[in-house]
N, C-alpha and C positions, 0 to 999 in steps of 0.2 A: 522293157527298158531299152533293149538293144535296138529295136525298131525306131524308137523315139530318137536315140542318139544318132543313128545312121540317117534318119530323115532330116534331123537338124543339120548334120554335116553336109548333106547334099543340097539342102536349101541354101546354106551359106555358100556352097560351091556355085550354085546357080546365080546367086546375087553377085558373087565375085566375078563370074563369067560376064555378066552384063556390064559390070563396072569396067573390067579389064578390056572388053571388046570395044567399048565406046569412049572411055576417058583415061584409060591406062597408058603407061609409057609405050606399050607395044600395040596400040590400037590400030596401027597401020598394017599389022600382021594379020594373017587369016583367022577365021573363027576357030579352027581346030587348034591352032597354037594357043590361043587365049583360053580355050576349053581345057587343054592340058595343064596350063598354069593354074586355072581355077580349081582343078581337082586336088592340087596340093596347096590350097590357099593359105594354110597356116605358115608354110615355109615362105610365102611371099609377104604376108602381113607381118610376120615376126622372123627376121633373118636368122636369129639364133636357132630357131627350130630347123631351118634348112641345113645349118651346119651340123646339128645333132643328127638329122636324118642321113646326111652324107657320111658321118662317122659310122652309123649303124650299118649302112650299105657296105662300106669298106670292110668292117669287121665280119659281116656275114659272108662276104666273098673270101676273106682269108680263112675263116672256119670251114667253108665249103671246100676250098682248095686243099686245106690241110687234112681233113678227115674223109672226104668223099671222092677224091680223084684217085684213080689207080696209079700205082707207081710202075715205071717201066722196069722190066727185068734187066739185070746187069749182064 
């Protein structure tokens, strides 16, 4: 099941890459830029997903800084 889901995700990323590279708003940018955008295609197609991913990244950084960074001795 995991292989099917990952295959479907990467198939959609490939199709998004083709679309973004040829007809997207950033078609004038390089193929690597559009490939990077295609890898996170849900965040591009559905802007709310991008905001949720941003919140998750910020929370992960706060948790990392809180629990895993060493404190300086006083």
